MARNU-982780 format. One line per field, with one value per atom (N, C-alpha, C): residue in three letters; x, y, z; atom name. Coordinates in steps of 0.1 Angstrom, whole numbers. Example, Ala and Ser with C-alpha at 12.3 -4.5 7.8 and 13.67 -1.06 7.14 Angstrom:
residuo: (Ala Ala Ala Ser Ser Ser) .
x: (132 123 132 128 137 129) .
y: (-57 -45 -33 -22 -11 0) .
z: (78 78 78 71 71 79) .
atomo: (N CA C N CA C) .
***
This chain:
residuo: (Met Met Met Asn Asn Asn Asp Asp Asp His His His Gly Gly Gly Asp Asp Asp Glu Glu Glu Arg Arg Arg Asp Asp Asp Glu Glu Glu Ile Ile Ile Arg Arg Arg Arg Arg Arg Phe Phe Phe Trp Trp Trp Ser Ser Ser Arg Arg Arg Leu Leu Leu Gly Gly Gly Leu Leu Leu Pro Pro Pro Gly Gly Gly Leu Leu Leu Val Val Val Asp Asp Asp Val Val Val His His His Thr Thr Thr His His His Phe Phe Phe Met Met Met Pro Pro Pro Glu Glu Glu Arg Arg Arg Val Val Val Leu Leu Leu Arg Arg Arg Lys Lys Lys Val Val Val Trp Trp Trp Glu Glu Glu Tyr Tyr Tyr Phe Phe Phe Asp Asp Asp Ala Ala Ala Leu Leu Leu Gly Gly Gly Pro Pro Pro Leu Leu Leu Thr Thr Thr Gly Gly Gly Gly Gly Gly Leu Leu Leu Glu Glu Glu Trp Trp Trp Pro Pro Pro Ile Ile Ile Thr Thr Thr Tyr Tyr Tyr Arg Arg Arg Glu Glu Glu Glu Glu Glu Glu Glu Glu Thr Thr Thr Glu Glu Glu Arg Arg Arg Ala Ala Ala Gly Gly Gly Ile Ile Ile Leu Leu Leu Arg Arg Arg Glu Glu Glu Phe Phe Phe Gly Gly Gly Val Val Val Arg Arg Arg Ala Ala Ala Phe Phe Phe Thr Thr Thr Ser Ser Ser Met Met Met Leu Leu Leu Tyr Tyr Tyr Pro Pro Pro His His His Lys Lys Lys Pro Pro Pro Gly Gly Gly Met Met Met Ala Ala Ala Arg Arg Arg Trp Trp Trp Leu Leu Leu Asn Asn Asn Asp Asp Asp Trp Trp Trp Ala Ala Ala Val Val Val Asp Asp Asp Phe Phe Phe Ala Ala Ala Arg Arg Arg Arg Arg Arg Thr Thr Thr Pro Pro Pro Asp Asp Asp Cys Cys Cys Leu Leu Leu His His His Thr Thr Thr Ala Ala Ala Thr Thr Thr Leu Leu Leu Phe Phe Phe Pro Pro Pro Glu Glu Glu Pro Pro Pro Gly Gly Gly Val Val Val Glu Glu Glu Ala Ala Ala Tyr Tyr Tyr Val Val Val Arg Arg Arg Glu Glu Glu Ala Ala Ala Val Val Val Glu Glu Glu Ala Ala Ala Gly Gly Gly Ala Ala Ala Arg Arg Arg Val Val Val Phe Phe Phe Lys Lys Lys Ala Ala Ala His His His Val Val Val Gln Gln Gln Val Val Val Gly Gly Gly Ala Ala Ala Tyr Tyr Tyr Asp Asp Asp Pro Pro Pro Ala Ala Ala Asp Asp Asp Glu Glu Glu Leu Leu Leu Leu Leu Leu Arg Arg Arg Pro Pro Pro Ala Ala Ala Trp Trp Trp Gly Gly Gly Val Val Val Leu Leu Leu Ala Ala Ala Glu Glu Glu Ala Ala Ala Gly Gly Gly Ile Ile Ile Pro Pro Pro Val Val Val Val Val Val Ile Ile Ile His His His Cys Cys Cys Gly Gly Gly Ser Ser Ser Gly Gly Gly Pro Pro Pro Ala Ala Ala Pro Pro Pro Gly Gly Gly Lys Lys Lys His His His Thr Thr Thr Gly Gly Gly Pro Pro Pro Glu Glu Glu Pro Pro Pro Ile Ile Ile Ala Ala Ala Arg Arg Arg Val Val Val Leu Leu Leu Ala Ala Ala Gln Gln Gln His His His Pro Pro Pro Arg Arg Arg Leu Leu Leu Arg Arg Arg Leu Leu Leu Ile Ile Ile Val Val Val Ala Ala Ala His His His Leu Leu Leu Gly Gly Gly Met Met Met Pro Pro Pro Glu Glu Glu Tyr Tyr Tyr Glu Glu Glu Glu Glu Glu Phe Phe Phe Leu Leu Leu Asp Asp Asp Leu Leu Leu Ala Ala Ala Glu Glu Glu Arg Arg Arg Tyr Tyr Tyr Gly Gly Gly Glu Glu Glu Val Val Val Arg Arg Arg Leu Leu Leu Asp Asp Asp Thr Thr Thr Thr Thr Thr Met Met Met Ala Ala Ala Phe Phe Phe Thr Thr Thr Asp Asp Asp Phe Phe Phe Ser Ser Ser Glu Glu Glu Gly Gly Gly Phe Phe Phe Met Met Met Pro Pro Pro Phe Phe Phe Pro Pro Pro Arg Arg Arg Arg Arg Arg Ala Ala Ala Leu Leu Leu Pro Pro Pro Arg Arg Arg Leu Leu Leu Ala Ala Ala Gly Gly Gly Leu Leu Leu Gly Gly Gly Asp Asp Asp Arg Arg Arg Ile Ile Ile Leu Leu Leu Leu Leu Leu Gly Gly Gly Ser Ser Ser Asp Asp Asp Phe Phe Phe Pro Pro Pro Asn Asn Asn Ile Ile Ile Pro Pro Pro Tyr Tyr Tyr Pro Pro Pro Tyr Tyr Tyr Ala Ala Ala His His His Gln Gln Gln Leu Leu Leu His His His Ala Ala Ala Leu Leu Leu Glu Glu Glu Arg Arg Arg Leu Leu Leu Gly Gly Gly Leu Leu Leu Gly Gly Gly Glu Glu Glu Asp Asp Asp Trp Trp Trp Leu Leu Leu Arg Arg Arg Ala Ala Ala Val Val Val Cys Cys Cys His His His Asp Asp Asp Asn Asn Asn Gly Gly Gly Ala Ala Ala Lys Lys Lys Leu Leu Leu Phe Phe Phe Gly Gly Gly Leu Leu Leu) .
x: (184 181 186 177 181 191 199 209 202 199 193 203 216 227 226 223 222 211 199 188 191 198 202 210 220 228 220 211 202 193 188 179 187 199 207 212 214 218 206 194 182 181 181 179 191 203 215 215 211 210 201 191 181 186 197 203 195 189 182 190 187 193 188 178 172 157 149 135 126 114 104 92 89 79 68 56 45 36 39 31 39 44 50 43 43 36 45 43 49 37 36 25 29 22 26 28 38 42 31 23 13 2 0 -10 -4 8 15 15 18 18 4 -6 -20 -23 -17 -19 -12 0 8 0 -6 -13 -25 -31 -43 -38 -27 -22 -18 -12 -8 -20 -31 -43 -52 -47 -55 -69 -69 -81 -89 -102 -110 -106 -101 -97 -84 -78 -66 -70 -83 -88 -85 -81 -78 -64 -56 -43 -32 -23 -11 -3 0 6 18 29 40 46 49 55 70 75 89 98 94 103 97 99 93 103 110 120 114 122 118 117 111 108 121 131 143 150 150 156 149 135 128 131 132 135 149 158 172 173 164 164 160 150 145 157 164 175 186 189 199 195 182 177 178 180 181 167 158 145 147 146 149 138 126 114 104 97 87 76 66 55 52 44 40 25 21 7 0 -9 -16 -31 -39 -53 -61 -73 -81 -92 -97 -108 -120 -119 -131 -130 -141 -141 -131 -126 -118 -103 -99 -86 -77 -83 -75 -66 -72 -65 -52 -54 -43 -32 -36 -26 -19 -26 -20 -10 -13 -3 9 8 20 28 21 27 36 31 39 53 53 65 74 68 75 82 74 80 92 91 101 114 113 125 129 121 124 123 133 131 129 133 131 117 109 95 86 78 68 58 57 47 33 28 16 5 -7 -19 -30 -41 -52 -65 -76 -90 -100 -112 -123 -136 -147 -159 -165 -163 -167 -169 -176 -177 -163 -159 -146 -136 -139 -129 -123 -131 -125 -115 -118 -109 -96 -96 -83 -75 -82 -75 -68 -75 -69 -57 -58 -47 -35 -38 -27 -20 -28 -22 -13 -18 -10 2 2 13 24 20 30 28 16 13 14 21 23 15 10 2 -8 -19 -29 -31 -36 -40 -54 -62 -76 -77 -84 -85 -100 -107 -121 -124 -116 -118 -118 -106 -105 -114 -116 -124 -139 -143 -157 -166 -161 -169 -170 -181 -183 -174 -165 -157 -165 -177 -186 -195 -192 -200 -200 -211 -212 -203 -200 -191 -177 -173 -160 -159 -170 -171 -162 -164 -155 -140 -137 -123 -117 -124 -119 -117 -126 -125 -112 -109 -96 -84 -84 -73 -72 -83 -83 -77 -81 -77 -62 -57 -43 -34 -40 -33 -25 -30 -23 -28 -19 -24 -29 -38 -44 -43 -35 -34 -46 -54 -67 -68 -70 -73 -88 -92 -106 -110 -101 -104 -109 -114 -120 -111 -98 -88 -81 -76 -77 -91 -99 -113 -122 -134 -143 -148 -151 -157 -171 -178 -191 -191 -180 -179 -167 -161 -150 -156 -146 -150 -150 -151 -150 -162 -174 -185 -185 -182 -181 -170 -159 -148 -152 -160 -165 -174 -182 -190 -182 -171 -162 -156 -151 -144 -154 -167 -177 -178 -177 -178 -165 -153 -140 -131 -133 -126 -111 -106 -92 -85 -93 -87 -76 -64 -53 -53 -62 -63 -53 -46 -37 -43 -49 -56 -45 -46 -36 -39 -28 -28 -34 -33 -39 -54 -60 -74 -78 -68 -70 -83 -92 -90 -98 -104 -111 -102 -91 -80 -86 -94 -98 -108 -116 -125 -118 -107 -100 -91 -86 -80 -89 -102 -112 -112 -112 -113 -100 -89 -76 -76 -82 -83 -93 -102 -113 -108 -101 -97 -82 -77 -62 -54 -60 -53 -53 -60 -61 -48 -42 -30 -32 -23 -25 -11 -11 2 3 15 17 17 14 15 10 19 16 11 8 4 15 11 20 30 30 38 32 41 36 24 26 15 2 1 -12 -17 -7 -12 -18 -15 -21 -35 -41 -55 -62 -55 -61 -53 -51 -42 -47 -37 -39 -42 -53 -56 -46 -40 -29 -34 -47 -53 -52 -50 -50 -36 -26 -12 -10 -15 -13 -19 -30 -36 -26 -20 -11 1 6 17 13 1 -4 -5 -7 -8 6 17 30 34 28 32 24 14 6 5 15 17 29 27 37 41 53 58 52 46 42 46 48 53 45 40 33 44 56 67 62 64 70 61 48 38 36 47 46 52 46 49 60 69 80 90 102 112 108 112 110 114 125 130 121 112 103 93 89 80 86 99 106 108 111 113 99 89 75 72 76 73 82 94 104 99 94 91 78 71 59 64 76 82 77 74 69 80 92 104 110 122 130 125 120 114 102 94 82 87 97 102 108 116 122 111 101 90 83 79 72 80 92 100 106 107 112 106 107 104 90 80 66 64 70 69 77 89 97 91 84 77 65 57 45 48 59 62 73 78 88 101 106 118 130) .
y: (-175 -161 -155 -148 -142 -130 -127 -116 -103 -94 -81 -70 -74 -64 -52 -53 -42 -33 -39 -30 -24 -31 -25 -12 -13 -1 10 7 17 24 16 22 31 26 34 47 46 59 68 63 71 79 72 80 88 83 91 104 104 116 126 121 131 135 130 134 127 115 108 97 93 82 69 68 56 59 48 49 44 49 44 39 26 20 15 22 18 7 1 -9 -21 -29 -41 -53 -65 -76 -87 -89 -101 -107 -120 -127 -142 -150 -164 -170 -178 -183 -190 -198 -206 -196 -185 -175 -168 -164 -157 -166 -179 -188 -189 -188 -188 -176 -164 -152 -153 -158 -160 -169 -180 -189 -182 -173 -165 -156 -149 -141 -150 -161 -170 -175 -177 -182 -171 -159 -147 -147 -147 -146 -134 -134 -122 -109 -109 -96 -90 -97 -92 -85 -85 -79 -87 -100 -108 -105 -97 -93 -103 -105 -113 -106 -113 -107 -115 -116 -124 -117 -126 -121 -119 -107 -104 -110 -109 -112 -124 -136 -148 -156 -148 -155 -159 -165 -169 -156 -157 -145 -138 -145 -138 -131 -138 -132 -120 -120 -108 -96 -98 -87 -82 -92 -88 -80 -83 -75 -60 -58 -45 -37 -44 -38 -34 -43 -40 -28 -27 -15 -2 -3 8 13 3 6 6 18 19 13 14 9 4 -7 -13 -19 -25 -30 -44 -51 -65 -64 -58 -57 -71 -74 -87 -85 -93 -91 -103 -104 -116 -115 -126 -126 -133 -136 -142 -140 -141 -140 -150 -146 -155 -156 -148 -149 -138 -126 -114 -116 -121 -123 -132 -143 -152 -145 -137 -130 -119 -113 -103 -110 -122 -129 -132 -137 -139 -126 -115 -102 -97 -101 -97 -104 -117 -124 -119 -116 -111 -98 -89 -76 -78 -87 -90 -94 -102 -107 -99 -88 -80 -65 -60 -47 -35 -37 -26 -27 -37 -37 -30 -21 -14 -24 -27 -37 -34 -44 -42 -52 -47 -55 -53 -61 -60 -62 -61 -62 -67 -71 -76 -73 -70 -67 -80 -82 -94 -91 -98 -97 -98 -89 -90 -82 -75 -68 -56 -49 -38 -44 -55 -61 -65 -72 -76 -64 -54 -42 -35 -34 -28 -37 -50 -59 -56 -54 -52 -39 -29 -16 -17 -24 -25 -34 -42 -51 -43 -31 -22 -20 -24 -22 -7 -4 9 13 3 5 -6 -4 -14 -15 -27 -29 -33 -27 -31 -33 -43 -46 -49 -38 -38 -47 -47 -55 -70 -75 -89 -93 -85 -89 -88 -81 -79 -74 -64 -58 -43 -38 -24 -18 -9 -3 5 9 16 7 -6 -16 -12 -13 -9 -17 -29 -37 -31 -24 -17 -4 2 16 18 9 11 9 0 -3 9 15 28 38 39 49 46 34 31 36 33 37 52 58 73 79 74 79 77 65 62 68 74 80 70 58 48 47 49 49 35 36 24 25 16 15 7 13 7 6 -6 -8 -6 5 8 13 15 19 6 9 -2 -9 -7 -13 -24 -34 -36 -41 -45 -49 -45 -40 -35 -45 -42 -50 -44 -52 -47 -34 -32 -20 -11 -13 -4 9 19 32 42 55 66 67 63 66 59 46 40 46 50 56 70 77 90 89 78 75 73 65 62 75 84 96 106 106 115 111 98 94 96 95 95 104 117 127 127 122 123 109 100 87 88 83 84 73 75 66 69 58 59 51 59 52 45 32 25 27 27 28 41 52 65 64 53 51 46 41 37 29 32 42 55 56 68 78 81 89 103 109 123 123 113 113 111 103 101 113 120 133 143 143 151 148 136 132 137 136 140 155 162 177 181 173 176 172 161 156 156 164 166 154 143 131 120 123 113 115 104 103 93 93 83 77 64 58 56 55 55 41 31 17 15 11 7 19 30 42 47 51 58 48 35 25 22 17 14 4 -6 -16 -10 -1 5 16 23 33 27 14 8 5 4 1 11 18 27 39 47 59 70 76 87 99 107 118 130 134 144 157 160 172 173 161 160 162 163 163 175 187 198 196 188 185 175 166 157 164 174 182 190 195 203 195 182 173 166 172 166 161 167 163 151 146 135 124 123 112 104 91 82 71 68 57 44 37 23 15 2 -5 -18 -24 -38 -49 -46 -56 -67 -80 -85 -88 -85 -90 -80 -76 -67 -73 -70 -76 -68 -61 -54 -51 -46 -44 -32 -33 -23 -9 -8 5 12 4 11 20 16 25 38 38 50 59 53 61 66 59 63 76 77 89 100 97 108 114 106 111 120 120 129 144 146 160 169 164 173 178 175 181 173 176 168 170 181 183 174 173 164 149 146 132 128 138 135 133 141 139 126 123 110 98 98 86 83 93 91 100 113 122 121 120 119 107 95 83 84 89 91 99 110 119 112 105 98 88 80 69 73 85 89 82 81 73 82) .
z: (-55 -56 -69 -76 -88 -85 -95 -93 -97 -87 -90 -89 -91 -89 -97 -110 -119 -115 -111 -107 -94 -85 -72 -74 -83 -86 -92 -101 -107 -97 -88 -78 -68 -64 -55 -61 -74 -81 -81 -82 -83 -70 -58 -46 -41 -45 -42 -49 -62 -70 -64 -57 -50 -37 -32 -19 -8 -10 0 6 19 25 21 13 8 5 5 2 13 14 23 15 15 7 16 15 24 19 7 2 -4 5 1 8 2 7 13 26 33 40 40 46 48 56 57 43 42 29 22 29 22 17 24 19 7 7 -4 -16 -15 -26 -33 -24 -30 -38 -33 -40 -54 -54 -66 -76 -70 -79 -85 -78 -83 -94 -93 -104 -116 -113 -124 -132 -125 -131 -137 -137 -142 -135 -122 -115 -118 -116 -120 -114 -102 -96 -102 -111 -118 -131 -133 -146 -158 -156 -167 -174 -167 -172 -170 -179 -177 -166 -155 -143 -138 -145 -140 -128 -118 -105 -107 -105 -108 -97 -85 -73 -66 -72 -67 -58 -49 -41 -27 -19 -6 3 14 23 27 32 36 24 13 1 -4 -3 -7 2 15 24 21 18 14 2 -8 -21 -17 -9 -6 1 10 17 7 -2 -13 -21 -24 -31 -23 -10 -2 4 5 11 26 33 47 56 51 58 48 51 42 51 45 52 49 57 54 51 40 37 36 45 45 48 43 44 44 51 51 40 36 26 32 45 51 67 74 88 95 106 114 110 100 94 99 102 105 118 128 141 139 131 128 120 110 103 111 121 129 139 143 152 144 131 123 121 119 116 128 140 152 152 148 148 136 125 113 116 123 126 136 145 155 148 138 132 120 117 105 110 117 123 113 101 91 85 89 84 95 90 98 102 115 120 114 107 99 105 105 110 100 102 93 101 94 100 90 95 87 95 88 95 101 114 121 135 143 157 163 172 179 172 161 154 162 170 178 188 194 204 198 186 181 174 170 165 177 188 200 204 204 207 198 185 175 178 181 184 197 207 219 217 207 203 195 191 184 169 164 150 147 136 131 119 112 100 98 93 90 75 71 57 56 47 45 30 26 11 8 4 2 -10 -20 -32 -29 -23 -20 -9 1 12 9 -2 -6 5 12 23 21 28 28 39 36 46 57 53 62 70 69 77 92 98 112 121 117 125 126 116 115 122 125 130 142 153 164 162 152 149 142 133 127 138 147 158 166 169 176 168 155 147 145 144 143 155 167 180 182 177 179 168 158 147 139 138 130 116 106 92 87 78 72 57 51 37 32 24 20 5 0 -14 -16 -21 -22 -36 -45 -58 -66 -78 -85 -95 -94 -102 -95 -102 -116 -121 -111 -114 -103 -106 -96 -87 -74 -65 -61 -53 -49 -41 -33 -24 -27 -39 -43 -48 -49 -53 -42 -45 -34 -25 -29 -20 -7 -6 7 16 10 18 23 15 19 31 32 44 56 54 66 71 61 65 71 67 73 88 92 106 113 106 112 104 105 96 99 111 114 111 106 102 92 94 85 74 65 54 43 39 27 16 6 -5 -14 -15 -23 -38 -46 -60 -65 -56 -59 -62 -57 -60 -74 -81 -95 -96 -106 -117 -113 -101 -97 -91 -98 -93 -88 -97 -93 -81 -80 -69 -56 -56 -44 -41 -51 -49 -42 -46 -40 -25 -21 -7 1 -6 0 2 -7 -6 5 7 17 31 33 46 47 57 58 62 67 71 60 49 38 29 27 18 7 -3 -14 -16 -19 -23 -38 -43 -58 -64 -56 -60 -74 -83 -97 -106 -100 -108 -117 -129 -139 -146 -142 -148 -162 -171 -184 -183 -174 -172 -169 -159 -155 -165 -170 -180 -192 -195 -206 -205 -193 -191 -182 -173 -164 -162 -173 -173 -163 -157 -148 -157 -154 -163 -161 -172 -171 -165 -167 -162 -147 -140 -125 -120 -128 -123 -114 -117 -108 -94 -93 -80 -73 -80 -74 -69 -77 -72 -59 -59 -48 -35 -36 -25 -22 -26 -26 -12 -1 12 17 9 13 2 -6 -16 -11 -10 -5 -15 -15 -24 -20 -29 -28 -40 -39 -51 -54 -44 -45 -46 -43 -42 -33 -36 -48 -60 -58 -68 -79 -86 -97 -109 -121 -134 -141 -134 -140 -129 -132 -122 -113 -100 -90 -95 -102 -106 -115 -123 -132 -125 -113 -105 -102 -99 -95 -108 -119 -131 -136 -134 -138 -130 -117 -110 -114 -117 -122 -135 -144 -157 -157 -146 -145 -146 -142 -143 -132 -121 -110 -101 -104 -98 -87 -84 -74 -60 -56 -43 -41 -51 -50 -49 -58 -57 -44 -38 -25 -14 -15 -5 -7 -19 -22 -19 -23 -22 -8 0 13 24 22 33 39 31 36 45 40 48 61 60 72 82 78 87 93 85 90 100 98 107 117 117 127 125 113 110 112) .
atomo: (N CA C N CA C N CA C N CA C N CA C N CA C N CA C N CA C N CA C N CA C N CA C N CA C N CA C N CA C N CA C N CA C N CA C N CA C N CA C N CA C N CA C N CA C N CA C N CA C N CA C N CA C N CA C N CA C N CA C N CA C N CA C N CA C N CA C N CA C N CA C N CA C N CA C N CA C N CA C N CA C N CA C N CA C N CA C N CA C N CA C N CA C N CA C N CA C N CA C N CA C N CA C N CA C N CA C N CA C N CA C N CA C N CA C N CA C N CA C N CA C N CA C N CA C N CA C N CA C N CA C N CA C N CA C N CA C N CA C N CA C N CA C N CA C N CA C N CA C N CA C N CA C N CA C N CA C N CA C N CA C N CA C N CA C N CA C N CA C N CA C N CA C N CA C N CA C N CA C N CA C N CA C N CA C N CA C N CA C N CA C N CA C N CA C N CA C N CA C N CA C N CA C N CA C N CA C N CA C N CA C N CA C N CA C N CA C N CA C N CA C N CA C N CA C N CA C N CA C N CA C N CA C N CA C N CA C N CA C N CA C N CA C N CA C N CA C N CA C N CA C N CA C N CA C N CA C N CA C N CA C N CA C N CA C N CA C N CA C N CA C N CA C N CA C N CA C N CA C N CA C N CA C N CA C N CA C N CA C N CA C N CA C N CA C N CA C N CA C N CA C N CA C N CA C N CA C N CA C N CA C N CA C N CA C N CA C N CA C N CA C N CA C N CA C N CA C N CA C N CA C N CA C N CA C N CA C N CA C N CA C N CA C N CA C N CA C N CA C N CA C N CA C N CA C N CA C N CA C N CA C N CA C N CA C N CA C N CA C N CA C N CA C N CA C N CA C N CA C N CA C N CA C N CA C N CA C N CA C N CA C N CA C N CA C N CA C N CA C N CA C N CA C N CA C N CA C N CA C N CA C N CA C N CA C N CA C N CA C N CA C N CA C N CA C N CA C N CA C N CA C N CA C N CA C N CA C N CA C N CA C N CA C N CA C N CA C N CA C N CA C N CA C N CA C N CA C N CA C N CA C N CA C N CA C N CA C N CA C N CA C N CA C N CA C N CA C N CA C N CA C N CA C N CA C N CA C N CA C N CA C N CA C N CA C N CA C N CA C N CA C N CA C N CA C N CA C N CA C N CA C N CA C N CA C N CA C N CA C N CA C N CA C N CA C N CA C N CA C N CA C N CA C N CA C N CA C N CA C N CA C N CA C N CA C N CA C N CA C N CA C N CA C N CA C N CA C N CA C N CA C N CA C N CA C N CA C N CA C N CA C N CA C N CA C N CA C N CA C N CA C N CA C N CA C N CA C N CA C N CA C) .
***
């Protein structure tokens, strides 16, 4: 295990300075080890969905060590974002996630879904098994989130009030069904669905802010937004910062740990340097997530 002691101290100073008990990170990845290794191999090979960018994985430790790093950083609650890229995979991933949540009590039990026959049944099973958040990845899964097969599953999640972190923006590379329009169709059918738009909807930031302003249960996570890495190719429009401030109660800290090409602390400092104030930072880095998940 690499020594992240200096970064640990830096991060703990960050949230202590804000008067927080720690951080709540709604976008971290834990998945079966062989699946995660394939994800890392994809990044290493500069696969097309990375936008052809050099993407060194900063936290390439074993599973228990990665969870330990988050705890050392003071992350009170995190997620096991996992996602299928083909039919027949989601139920198996959800079974793994039940066990991971059982042995990792500070992880918010995460589940996933895919447009396929039986999706409503296994989504209900995951909810009954205690899932507290779902992950959907429109880009990797290459599916339309408004697919009729998913409609009853979205209904189950809307009724249960369970948030769904959804990668639906067209960054770092567009997919066939990425962008705001398919999500707008989902929300028109399920206006109370608690969607958390990953990466602030990068690069369609303003269009996804539109949806958050229109639907009171839509939230956005900060994953990779405002970092030097992302600003280099998909910068957030500064004219939209007042809108981001206005949605301060529905912006949530996300990091993409461990699959980030820079230190975890950089995400926090990238948010701080926006200059939106300490109240906004406290809400984003802890309080909004703590409220949403009843921590």
